[in-house]
C-alpha positions in Angstrom: -10.5 -17.4 8.2 -10.5 -14.3 6.0 -7.2 -12.5 5.4 -7.0 -8.9 6.7 -5.3 -6.3 4.5 -3.4 -3.5 6.2 -2.3 -0.3 4.6 1.3 0.7 4.9 0.4 3.3 7.5 -1.4 0.8 9.6 1.5 -1.6 9.4 3.9 1.1 10.6 1.5 1.9 13.5 1.4 -1.8 14.4 5.2 -2.1 14.3 5.4 0.8 16.7 2.9 -0.9 19.0 5.1 -4.0 19.1 8.1 -1.9 19.9 6.2 -0.4 22.9 5.1 -3.9 24.1 8.7 -5.2 23.8 10.0 -2.2 25.7 7.6 -3.2 28.5 9.3 -6.6 28.7 7.1 -8.7 26.5 8.5 -11.1 23.9 8.1 -10.6 20.2 5.8 -13.5 20.1 3.5 -12.1 22.8 3.6 -8.6 21.3 2.7 -9.8 17.8 -0.1 -11.9 19.2 -1.5 -8.8 20.9 -1.6 -6.8 17.7 -3.3 -9.8 16.0 -0.6 -11.0 13.6 1.7 -14.0 13.6 5.4 -13.6 14.5 6.3 -14.4 10.9 4.1 -11.6 9.6 5.7 -9.2 12.1 9.2 -10.1 10.9 8.2 -9.8 7.3 6.7 -6.3 8.0 9.7 -5.3 9.9 12.0 -6.2 7.1 9.9 -4.2 4.6 8.7 -1.3 6.6 11.0 -1.3 9.6 12.8 2.1 9.2 10.1 4.0 7.4 7.7 6.7 8.5 4.3 7.2 7.0 5.5 9.8 4.4 8.1 7.5 3.2 5.6 4.6 2.8 3.4 6.7 0.5 6.5 7.5 -1.6 7.4 3.8 -1.7 3.9 2.9 -2.8 4.0 5.5 -5.6 7.4 4.4 -6.7 6.3 0.7 -6.8 3.3 1.7 -8.9 5.4 3.7 -11.3 7.9 0.9 -11.6 5.2 -1.6 -12.5 3.8 0.8 -15.1 7.3 1.3 -16.6 7.9 -2.5 -16.7 4.6 -2.9 -18.7 5.7 -0.2 -21.1 9.1 -1.9 -21.7 7.4 -5.2 -22.2 5.1 -3.7 -24.8 7.9 -1.9 -26.6 10.0 -5.1 -26.6 7.2 -7.0 -28.3 6.7 -4.2 -30.9 10.4 -4.1 -31.5 10.6 -7.9 -32.0 7.6 -7.8 -34.4 9.2 -5.0 -36.5 12.5 -6.9 -36.7 10.7 -10.1 -37.9 8.8 -8.0 -40.4 12.0 -6.3 -41.6 13.9 -9.5 -42.1 11.0 -11.0 -44.0 10.3 -13.9 -41.7 6.5 -13.3 -41.8 
């Protein structure tokens, strides 16, 4: 069975649907089954996106992208720094 990929906006919409179903008296298990995900996936999504709205999710995604870019830059600079220290100490 192929995995489905949901955008952050779609996940927030699905979380709202589950809230509606649970307010109608359905259990979390039944509501998550109705939106087409497992109960475990629902809880994982709720943990990550629970209190966010769509504008905040776009900001979160941009911040995560920027964070990964900065981590790559730090790793590259650390390698360059280590190579220059080795060269300066004459270990090459």
